[in-house]
Structures are given as C-alpha cells and as structure tokens.
GUMI-694835 format. One line per field, with one value per residue: z negated, y negated, x of N, C-alpha, C, CB in turn. Coordinates in pm, 1 decimal, always signed. Atoms other than C-alpha are relative to their C-alpha. Glycine has a CB too. Layout:
REM GUMI-694835
n.up: Z|...
n.north: Y|...
n.east: X|...
ca.up: Z|...
ca.north: Y|...
ca.east: X|...
c.up: Z|...
c.north: Y|...
c.east: X|...
cb.up: Z|...
cb.north: Y|...
cb.east: X|...
This chain:
REM GUMI-694835
n.up: +72.3|+8.4|+134.7|+60.0|+41.6|+106.8|+122.1|+44.0|+53.9|+129.2|+90.8|+30.5|+83.8|+133.9|+58.1|+31.1|+110.2|+122.2|+38.5|+34.1|+126.6|+106.5|+111.9|+21.2|+38.0|+108.6|+134.5|+50.1|-64.8|-139.1|-104.7|-4.4|-105.9|-131.3|-54.3|-89.7|-121.8|-74.7|-55.4|-109.0|-113.5|-67.3|-64.3|-111.2|-107.1|-61.6|-80.2|-117.2|-91.8|-58.9|-96.9|-114.7|-81.8|-62.0|-134.5|-16.2|-29.8|-143.2|-77.7|-31.3|+78.2|-75.7|+51.7
n.north: +55.4|-100.4|-49.2|+88.7|+121.9|-38.5|-11.3|+134.9|+57.6|-65.4|+51.5|+139.1|-3.0|-38.2|+116.8|+103.6|-51.0|+9.5|+141.0|+45.9|-54.7|+20.7|+72.9|-37.9|-141.1|-49.1|+49.8|-34.3|+75.9|+32.3|-68.0|-145.3|-40.7|-3.4|+136.1|+6.3|-70.4|+83.1|+112.8|-52.1|-35.7|+123.3|+62.0|-86.3|+13.6|+132.9|-0.8|-85.4|+74.8|+106.3|-57.1|-50.4|+114.5|+61.0|-51.1|-93.7|+69.0|-13.8|+85.7|+131.9|+104.0|+77.9|+136.0
n.east: -110.9|-104.4|-27.8|-99.6|+68.9|+91.4|-80.0|-33.2|+123.9|+20.2|-101.8|+33.8|+120.1|-43.9|-68.2|+99.4|+80.8|-79.8|-3.5|+134.7|+50.3|-97.9|+58.2|+140.1|+4.3|-82.6|+28.3|+132.3|+106.0|-35.6|+76.2|-21.4|-93.0|+64.8|-7.6|-116.1|+38.6|+94.7|-74.7|-82.2|+85.6|+43.5|-116.6|-41.9|+99.8|-16.4|-123.4|+23.9|+85.9|-82.2|-94.5|+75.8|+40.1|-117.1|-23.4|-110.8|-125.5|-24.5|+89.5|-51.4|+68.1|+97.8|+15.9
ca.up: -18647.8|-18644.2|-18941.7|-19001.9|-19014.5|-19232.8|-19485.0|-19497.0|-19552.9|-19837.0|-19994.2|-19972.4|-20120.9|-20414.5|-20469.4|-20456.8|-20689.6|-20943.8|-20940.7|-20961.1|-21264.3|-21459.0|-21801.8|-21761.3|-21865.8|-22174.7|-22461.1|-22678.7|-22502.0|-22160.2|-21832.0|-21793.3|-21577.5|-21297.9|-21253.7|-21097.7|-20850.1|-20753.3|-20706.0|-20495.4|-20278.3|-20202.5|-20127.7|-19909.5|-19714.0|-19655.9|-19536.4|-19306.7|-19156.3|-19101.3|-18931.0|-18712.7|-18591.7|-18502.7|-18135.0|-18019.8|-17999.8|-17634.5|-17533.9|-17372.9|-17581.3|-17473.0|-17513.4
ca.north: -9065.1|-8890.6|-8690.5|-8923.4|-9233.3|-9049.4|-8973.3|-9340.8|-9444.7|-9191.4|-9313.2|-9679.2|-9597.4|-9427.3|-9734.2|-9974.6|-9752.9|-9738.2|-10116.4|-10161.8|-9938.9|-10034.3|-10147.1|-10003.1|-9651.4|-9475.9|-9687.5|-9630.1|-9737.4|-9744.8|-9618.8|-9241.1|-9046.9|-9018.0|-9395.8|-9356.1|-9103.7|-9335.4|-9630.0|-9417.8|-9287.9|-9638.5|-9774.3|-9475.3|-9503.7|-9876.4|-9822.0|-9536.8|-9755.3|-10038.3|-9812.0|-9655.0|-10002.4|-10098.5|-10074.5|-9800.1|-9893.2|-9782.1|-10023.3|-10357.9|-10665.9|-10857.4|-11230.7
ca.east: -4909.6|-4575.7|-4464.3|-4168.0|-4388.6|-4640.6|-4364.6|-4262.0|-4624.4|-4655.5|-4330.7|-4435.0|-4776.4|-4602.6|-4381.2|-4674.6|-4878.9|-4596.0|-4571.3|-4947.3|-5005.3|-4694.0|-4806.6|-5155.0|-5060.0|-4932.3|-5055.9|-5357.3|-5673.5|-5505.1|-5644.3|-5696.3|-5445.3|-5700.8|-5673.0|-5327.0|-5465.2|-5747.4|-5511.0|-5275.0|-5558.9|-5682.2|-5334.3|-5243.1|-5568.6|-5513.2|-5155.5|-5263.0|-5534.7|-5287.0|-5032.2|-5301.7|-5400.4|-5043.5|-4954.8|-4721.7|-4355.1|-4362.6|-4637.5|-4566.1|-4633.8|-4939.3|-4945.2
c.up: -13.5|-145.5|-73.2|-51.3|-116.0|-133.1|-54.1|-60.7|-138.3|-104.5|-42.0|-89.0|-143.5|-69.6|-42.8|-118.6|-131.7|-49.6|-49.8|-137.7|-114.9|-109.2|-29.7|-51.9|-126.4|-138.9|-41.0|+64.1|+144.1|+96.7|-6.1|+115.4|+140.2|+68.2|+99.0|+132.0|+86.3|+65.6|+118.2|+122.9|+78.6|+74.0|+121.7|+117.5|+71.6|+86.6|+125.3|+103.8|+71.1|+103.1|+121.6|+94.6|+68.3|+140.5|+2.1|+35.3|+150.0|+84.6|+21.4|-84.1|+87.0|-64.1|+71.2
c.north: +109.6|+37.2|-91.1|-128.0|+30.7|+10.7|-138.4|-69.8|+57.2|-56.9|-144.0|-7.0|+38.2|-116.5|-107.5|+43.0|-12.2|-144.4|-47.6|+47.9|-17.0|-85.5|+37.0|+142.5|+23.9|-51.9|+39.6|-90.7|-37.7|+78.8|+151.3|+36.0|+2.3|-137.2|-12.8|+68.3|-81.0|-118.7|+46.5|+30.7|-122.1|-67.3|+80.4|-12.3|-134.1|-5.4|+86.0|-73.3|-108.0|+55.9|+56.2|-113.2|-69.0|+56.1|+94.4|-77.0|+6.2|-92.6|-137.2|-104.7|-80.5|-136.3|-68.6
c.east: +105.2|+25.9|+98.6|-65.1|-94.3|+75.1|+34.6|-122.8|-27.9|+96.1|-30.9|-123.9|+36.7|+69.7|-99.3|-85.6|+74.7|+6.3|-135.8|-45.3|+99.3|-62.7|-143.5|-12.7|+82.7|-29.1|-141.4|-104.7|+30.8|-87.2|+25.1|+94.0|-62.1|+2.8|+115.1|-32.0|-94.3|+70.1|+84.5|-83.9|-43.6|+115.5|+43.2|-96.9|+14.7|+125.1|-15.8|-83.7|+81.6|+97.9|-72.1|-39.6|+117.3|+19.4|+120.7|+126.1|+33.3|-87.1|+63.5|-74.0|-95.5|-19.5|-112.7
cb.up: -138.7|+66.4|+6.0|+101.7|+118.4|+33.9|+26.5|+118.0|+94.8|+12.9|+66.0|+129.9|+57.4|+7.0|+100.5|+123.0|+25.1|+24.3|+117.8|+104.8|+16.8|+54.9|+26.1|+129.5|+115.2|+29.9|-6.6|-153.9|-78.1|+26.8|+139.8|+15.3|-31.7|-14.1|-113.6|-65.4|-34.4|-92.6|-108.2|-44.9|-48.0|-101.8|-99.5|-46.2|-57.0|-108.2|-84.1|-41.5|-76.0|-109.7|-65.8|-47.7|-84.8|-86.0|+98.2|+108.7|-82.2|+41.9|-70.7|+151.6|-65.5|+8.9|+15.2
cb.north: -55.1|-50.3|+142.8|-33.8|-62.1|+133.8|+80.6|-82.2|+27.3|+152.5|+7.4|-79.7|+99.3|+121.4|-58.8|-28.8|+145.6|+54.2|-85.9|+47.1|+147.2|-66.8|-144.8|-14.7|+88.7|-29.3|-153.7|-11.4|-123.5|+29.9|-55.8|+75.1|+136.2|+48.2|-102.6|+65.6|+131.2|-49.8|-65.0|+125.2|+75.9|-97.9|-12.3|+147.2|+13.9|-109.1|+51.4|+130.9|-63.4|-74.8|+110.0|+74.6|-99.6|+23.9|-116.3|+105.7|+61.3|+142.6|-14.4|-30.1|-93.7|+74.6|-80.7
cb.east: -44.5|+128.6|+55.1|+110.0|-78.1|-69.2|+128.7|+55.4|-119.7|+19.3|+138.3|-23.2|-104.2|+93.6|+99.6|-89.5|-39.1|+142.1|+45.1|-98.4|-33.1|+129.5|+7.7|-78.7|+51.5|+135.2|+17.4|-4.9|-27.4|+149.4|+37.8|-135.6|+54.6|-144.5|+16.5|+123.8|-63.8|-111.6|+89.4|+74.4|-122.3|-60.5|+117.0|+8.9|-142.5|+6.8|+118.2|-70.0|-119.7|+76.8|+83.9|-125.1|-73.4|+126.3|+21.4|-31.7|+114.6|-23.0|-136.5|-14.6|+102.5|-134.3|+129.0
C-alpha cells in the first residue's frame, strides 16, 4: 500500500472512530480511555484489509 493511500486510510479511521465513540466518553461511568484505542485499532485494521483486497488501479477490469 502506498504511503499516500495509507495516510487516507488512517485519516478515515480517525473520523469513523470519532463518530463511533461520540457520547460514550467523558461522563461519569463512561468507557475508559483505552476503549477509543481499541475501537480505532479495529476500524483501522478493517479498512487496511479492505484496501489490500481492492484491485490495483492499473489492472484491467474483469467482468
């Protein structure tokens, strides 16, 4: 995966994580801070797997 694409995947994972944990953090009895890290790790891994499975932009489409 190119560095440019990797940065976009990281950025998108951060956006999705922020949306996913909104409201679950900061109040009494909320999730611990490590929860955000765990959510981010899972989202980032899923996005990386999805981009690795995508065909290269240089390959011919196969129908």
